[in-house]
C-alpha positions as CSV (number, residue, x, y, z in Angstrom):
1,X,-14.9,-14.5,-27.0
2,X,-16.6,-11.3,-28.1
3,X,-16.2,-7.8,-26.7
4,X,-19.0,-8.3,-24.2
5,X,-17.5,-11.6,-23.0
6,X,-14.2,-9.9,-22.5
7,X,-15.7,-7.1,-20.5
8,X,-17.4,-9.7,-18.2
9,X,-14.1,-11.6,-17.8
10,X,-12.2,-8.5,-16.9
11,X,-14.9,-7.5,-14.4
12,X,-14.8,-11.0,-12.8
13,X,-11.0,-10.7,-12.6
14,X,-11.2,-7.3,-10.9
15,X,-13.6,-8.7,-8.3
16,X,-11.2,-11.6,-7.5
17,X,-8.1,-9.3,-7.5
18,X,-7.6,-9.0,-3.8
19,X,-9.0,-12.3,-2.7
20,X,-7.7,-14.7,-5.3
21,X,-4.9,-13.0,-7.2
22,X,-3.6,-16.1,-8.9
23,X,-7.0,-16.9,-10.4
24,X,-7.5,-13.2,-11.4
25,X,-4.2,-13.3,-13.2
26,X,-5.1,-16.4,-15.2
27,X,-8.4,-14.6,-16.3
28,X,-6.7,-11.4,-17.4
29,X,-3.8,-13.2,-19.2
30,X,-6.5,-14.9,-21.4
31,X,-8.5,-11.7,-21.8
32,X,-5.3,-9.8,-22.8
33,X,-4.6,-12.4,-25.5
34,X,-8.1,-12.2,-26.9
35,X,-8.1,-8.4,-26.8
36,X,-4.8,-8.4,-28.7
37,X,-6.0,-10.7,-31.3
38,X,-9.1,-8.6,-31.9
39,X,-7.2,-5.3,-31.8
40,X,-9.4,-4.0,-28.9
41,X,-6.8,-1.6,-27.6
42,X,-8.7,-0.2,-24.7
43,X,-9.6,-3.6,-23.4
44,X,-6.0,-4.8,-23.8
45,X,-4.9,-1.8,-21.7
46,X,-7.5,-2.7,-19.1
47,X,-6.2,-6.3,-19.0
48,X,-2.6,-5.0,-18.7
49,X,-3.5,-2.7,-15.8
50,X,-5.2,-5.6,-14.0
51,X,-2.1,-7.8,-14.7
52,X,0.1,-5.2,-13.1
53,X,-2.1,-5.1,-10.0
54,X,-2.1,-8.9,-9.7
55,X,1.7,-9.1,-9.8
56,X,1.9,-6.1,-7.4
57,X,0.3,-8.3,-4.8
58,X,3.1,-10.9,-5.3
59,X,5.7,-8.2,-4.8
60,X,7.0,-8.4,-8.4
61,X,7.5,-4.7,-8.9
62,X,9.7,-4.8,-12.0
63,X,7.1,-6.9,-13.7
64,X,4.4,-4.4,-12.6
65,X,6.4,-1.6,-14.3
66,X,6.9,-3.7,-17.5
67,X,3.1,-4.2,-17.8
68,X,2.4,-0.5,-17.2
69,X,5.0,0.5,-19.8
70,X,3.1,-1.7,-22.3
71,X,0.0,0.3,-21.5
72,X,1.9,3.4,-22.3
73,X,2.9,1.9,-25.7
74,X,-0.8,1.2,-26.5
75,X,-1.7,4.8,-25.6
76,X,0.5,6.0,-28.4
77,X,-1.6,4.0,-30.9
78,X,-5.1,5.0,-29.7
79,X,-7.1,6.4,-26.8
80,X,-7.1,4.0,-23.8
81,X,-9.9,6.0,-22.0
82,X,-10.1,5.6,-18.2
83,X,-7.1,3.2,-18.3
84,X,-4.9,6.2,-18.3
85,X,-5.9,7.1,-14.8
86,X,-5.5,3.4,-13.8
87,X,-2.0,3.3,-15.2
88,X,-0.9,6.4,-13.4
89,X,-2.4,5.3,-10.1
90,X,-0.6,1.9,-10.3
91,X,2.7,3.5,-11.3
92,X,2.4,5.8,-8.2
93,X,1.4,3.0,-5.9
94,X,4.3,0.8,-7.0
95,X,6.9,3.6,-6.8
96,X,5.6,4.5,-3.4
97,X,6.1,0.9,-2.2
98,X,9.6,0.9,-3.7
99,X,10.5,4.1,-1.8
100,X,10.7,6.3,-4.9
101,X,8.6,9.0,-3.5
102,X,9.2,11.7,-6.1
103,X,8.0,9.5,-8.9
104,X,5.0,8.4,-6.8
105,X,4.2,12.1,-6.0
106,X,4.3,13.1,-9.7
107,X,2.0,10.3,-10.8
108,X,-0.6,10.9,-8.1
109,X,-0.6,14.6,-8.8
110,X,-1.2,13.8,-12.5
111,X,-4.2,11.7,-11.5
112,X,-5.8,14.7,-9.9
113,X,-5.4,16.8,-13.1
114,X,-6.7,14.3,-15.7
115,X,-10.0,15.1,-17.5
116,X,-13.0,12.9,-16.5
117,X,-12.7,11.0,-19.8
118,X,-9.4,9.6,-18.7
119,X,-10.1,8.7,-15.1
120,X,-12.9,7.5,-12.9
121,X,-13.8,9.1,-9.6
122,X,-12.6,6.1,-7.6
123,X,-9.1,6.4,-9.1
124,X,-9.0,10.1,-8.2
125,X,-10.0,9.1,-4.7
126,X,-7.1,6.6,-4.7
127,X,-4.8,9.4,-5.7
128,X,-5.9,11.4,-2.6
129,X,-5.3,8.2,-0.5
130,X,-1.8,7.9,-2.1
131,X,-0.8,11.5,-1.5
132,X,-2.0,11.2,2.0
133,X,0.3,8.1,2.4
134,X,3.2,10.2,1.0
135,X,2.6,12.9,3.5
136,X,2.5,10.2,6.2
137,X,5.8,8.8,5.1
138,X,7.3,12.2,5.5
139,X,5.8,12.5,8.9
140,X,3.3,15.2,8.0
141,X,0.5,13.4,9.8
142,X,-2.1,16.2,9.9
143,X,-1.8,16.8,6.2
144,X,-2.0,13.0,5.5
145,X,-5.2,13.0,7.5
146,X,-6.6,16.0,5.6
147,X,-6.0,14.1,2.2
148,X,-7.7,11.0,3.6
149,X,-10.6,13.0,4.9
150,X,-10.9,14.5,1.4
151,X,-11.0,11.0,0.0
152,X,-13.7,10.1,2.5
153,X,-15.8,13.1,1.3
154,X,-15.4,12.2,-2.4
155,X,-16.3,8.5,-1.7
156,X,-19.4,9.4,0.4
157,X,-21.8,8.1,-2.4
158,X,-19.7,5.1,-3.5
159,X,-20.9,1.6,-2.9
160,X,-17.3,0.3,-3.4
161,X,-16.6,-1.5,0.0
162,X,-12.9,-2.0,-0.9
163,X,-12.5,1.8,-1.5
164,X,-14.4,2.7,1.7
165,X,-12.3,0.3,3.7
166,X,-9.0,1.6,2.3
167,X,-9.9,5.1,3.2
168,X,-10.9,4.1,6.8
169,X,-7.7,2.1,7.2
170,X,-5.6,5.1,6.1
171,X,-7.5,7.5,8.4
172,X,-6.9,5.0,11.3
173,X,-3.1,5.0,10.5
174,X,-3.0,8.8,10.6
175,X,-4.9,8.9,13.8
176,X,-2.5,6.4,15.4
177,X,0.4,8.7,14.5
178,X,-1.5,11.7,15.9
179,X,-1.8,9.7,19.2
180,X,-5.6,9.3,18.9
181,X,-5.6,5.6,19.6
182,X,-9.2,5.3,20.8
183,X,-10.6,7.1,17.7
184,X,-8.4,5.0,15.5
185,X,-9.6,1.8,17.1
186,X,-13.3,2.8,16.5
187,X,-12.5,3.5,12.8
188,X,-10.9,0.1,12.3
189,X,-13.7,-1.7,14.0
190,X,-16.0,0.1,11.6
191,X,-13.9,-0.9,8.6
192,X,-13.8,-4.6,9.5
193,X,-17.4,-5.5,8.3
194,X,-16.7,-3.8,5.0
195,X,-13.6,-5.9,4.2
196,X,-15.3,-9.1,5.3
197,X,-18.3,-8.3,3.0
198,X,-15.9,-7.6,0.1
199,X,-13.7,-10.6,1.0
200,X,-10.7,-8.3,0.7
201,X,-8.1,-10.3,2.6
202,X,-5.3,-7.8,2.2
203,X,-7.3,-5.1,4.0
204,X,-8.5,-7.6,6.6
205,X,-5.0,-8.5,7.4
206,X,-4.0,-4.8,7.6
207,X,-6.8,-4.0,10.0
208,X,-5.7,-6.8,12.4
209,X,-2.1,-5.6,12.1
210,X,-3.2,-2.0,13.0
211,X,-5.3,-3.2,15.9
212,X,-2.1,-5.1,17.0
213,X,-0.2,-1.8,16.7
214,X,-2.7,0.0,18.8
215,X,-2.5,-2.7,21.5
216,X,1.3,-2.5,21.4
217,X,1.2,1.2,22.0
218,X,-1.3,0.6,24.9
219,X,1.2,-2.0,26.2
220,X,-1.3,-4.8,25.8
221,X,1.3,-7.2,24.6
222,X,-0.6,-10.5,24.7
223,X,-3.5,-9.0,22.8
224,X,-1.2,-7.4,20.3
225,X,0.6,-10.7,19.7
226,X,-2.7,-12.5,19.0
227,X,-3.9,-9.7,16.6
228,X,-0.6,-9.8,14.7
229,X,-0.6,-13.6,14.4
230,X,-4.0,-13.4,12.8
231,X,-2.8,-10.8,10.4
232,X,0.3,-12.9,9.6
233,X,-1.7,-16.0,8.9
234,X,-4.0,-14.1,6.5
235,X,-1.1,-12.5,4.7
236,X,0.7,-15.9,4.3
237,X,-2.4,-17.7,3.1
238,X,-3.0,-15.0,0.3
239,X,0.7,-14.5,-0.6
240,X,0.8,-10.8,0.4
241,X,4.5,-10.5,0.9
242,X,4.6,-6.8,1.8
243,X,1.8,-7.3,4.4
244,X,3.7,-10.3,5.8
245,X,7.0,-8.4,6.2
246,X,5.2,-5.4,7.8
247,X,3.3,-7.6,10.3
248,X,6.5,-9.5,11.2
249,X,8.1,-6.1,11.9
250,X,5.3,-5.2,14.3
251,X,5.5,-8.7,15.9
252,X,9.2,-8.2,16.5
253,X,8.5,-4.9,18.2
254,X,5.9,-6.7,20.5
255,X,8.5,-9.4,21.4
256,X,11.1,-6.7,22.1
257,X,8.7,-4.7,24.3
258,X,7.8,-8.0,26.1
259,X,11.4,-8.6,26.9
260,X,11.8,-11.6,24.5
261,X,15.0,-10.2,23.0
262,X,16.2,-13.2,21.0
263,X,12.7,-13.9,19.6
264,X,12.4,-10.2,18.6
265,X,15.8,-10.2,16.9
266,X,15.0,-13.4,14.9
267,X,11.6,-11.9,13.8
268,X,13.0,-8.5,12.8
269,X,16.0,-10.0,10.9
270,X,13.5,-12.2,8.9
271,X,11.3,-9.1,8.3
272,X,14.3,-7.1,7.2
273,X,15.3,-9.8,4.6
274,X,11.8,-9.7,3.2
275,X,11.7,-5.9,3.2
276,X,15.0,-5.8,1.3
277,X,13.8,-8.4,-1.2
278,X,10.7,-6.2,-1.8
279,X,12.7,-3.0,-2.0
280,X,10.5,-1.5,0.7
281,X,12.9,1.2,2.0
282,X,10.5,2.8,4.5
283,X,10.1,-0.6,6.2
284,X,13.8,-1.3,6.2
285,X,14.7,1.9,8.0
286,X,12.1,1.3,10.7
287,X,13.4,-2.2,11.3
288,X,17.0,-1.0,11.5
289,X,16.0,1.4,14.2
290,X,14.6,-1.4,16.4
291,X,17.5,-3.7,15.7
292,X,19.9,-1.0,16.8
293,X,18.1,-0.9,20.2
294,X,18.1,-4.7,20.4
295,X,21.8,-5.2,19.7
296,X,22.6,-2.4,22.2
297,X,20.7,-4.4,24.9
298,X,22.6,-7.5,23.8
299,X,25.9,-5.6,24.4
300,X,26.9,-5.7,20.7
301,X,27.6,-2.0,20.4
302,X,29.3,-2.2,17.0
303,X,26.4,-4.1,15.4
304,X,24.0,-1.7,17.0
305,X,25.9,1.3,15.6
306,X,25.8,-0.3,12.1
307,X,22.0,-0.6,12.2
308,X,21.6,2.9,13.6
309,X,23.7,4.3,10.7
310,X,21.7,2.4,8.2
311,X,18.5,3.7,9.8
312,X,19.7,7.3,9.5
313,X,21.0,6.8,5.9
314,X,17.7,5.4,4.7
315,X,15.7,8.0,6.6
316,X,17.6,10.8,4.9
317,X,17.2,9.1,1.5
318,X,13.4,9.1,2.0
319,X,13.2,12.6,3.5
320,X,15.0,14.2,0.6
321,X,14.9,18.0,0.9
322,X,13.7,18.6,-2.6
323,X,10.6,16.5,-2.1
324,X,10.1,17.9,1.4
325,X,9.9,21.4,-0.2
326,X,7.3,20.1,-2.7
327,X,5.2,18.7,0.1
328,X,5.3,22.0,2.0
329,X,4.0,23.7,-1.2
330,X,1.3,21.0,-1.5
331,X,0.2,21.6,2.1
332,X,-0.5,25.2,1.2
333,X,-2.7,24.1,-1.8
334,X,-4.4,21.2,0.0
335,X,-7.6,23.2,0.9
336,X,-8.3,23.8,-2.8
337,X,-8.1,20.2,-3.9
């Protein structure tokens, strides 16, 4: 397999990444082996970055970090070009999912300061998306929306459906938190054809889950349940464990709001177990909050108090004051980015 063949194989794997992760991983494992044998360091770094993204979809975060560390080792031997930006972006995304927000913040900020030779525009855009998610996690919803609108501006000329859809999804999430449900619903309906065209099942599931969340907030419980069950089916078919746990959490909230207390508890306990397995702290603290309310209704005050305490502990862990100060400084600089 020559260099041109390797480039084609890596491009094919990238295209399959979010629809057929297992097949994509098989392609990049072979490409990495070939690049290693031919001492094509930049292509090996590209393969490793793609391997990291594949196993990220499986929820294997320690494995993601191992692959990314290997990219760093290659970078000490020779230039890895635009893979430097890809590596930083994937580090940030992984640490964000694990609840290590300071590390995520540092890697995304570094993405925005890299020279053009080390990062492509799409990766810079993803860094804006990520920083917006970080603001969102710290409940700075207007600042999150500003970052995602900035990403939308930068991506205006892009024909990358996946990127366009990701931006729209994040804008919709911000709008939901800003209580602009109608506007968010319009944005999501606009994103759905993009993800179907790109066959991005992760984003498709997320759109249905967010529509379900809007319907939950509108107290349209039957509609919400149907939307969330569609999202859950897609996530399970494509082994998206984070998406599965998140959807189950929302489904538990729908059951609780519908008065189906036992069903809600079962769903949320299962979601919590998955969230703990994934190390998704933000999801854990949200689930503990609802479980505290459920056990209170069931007359189990001691269990309810335990979940309420865990909710507060995890929330404080995420909203650490040092990072909060950094975010306030970032808000002041946001208009210049």
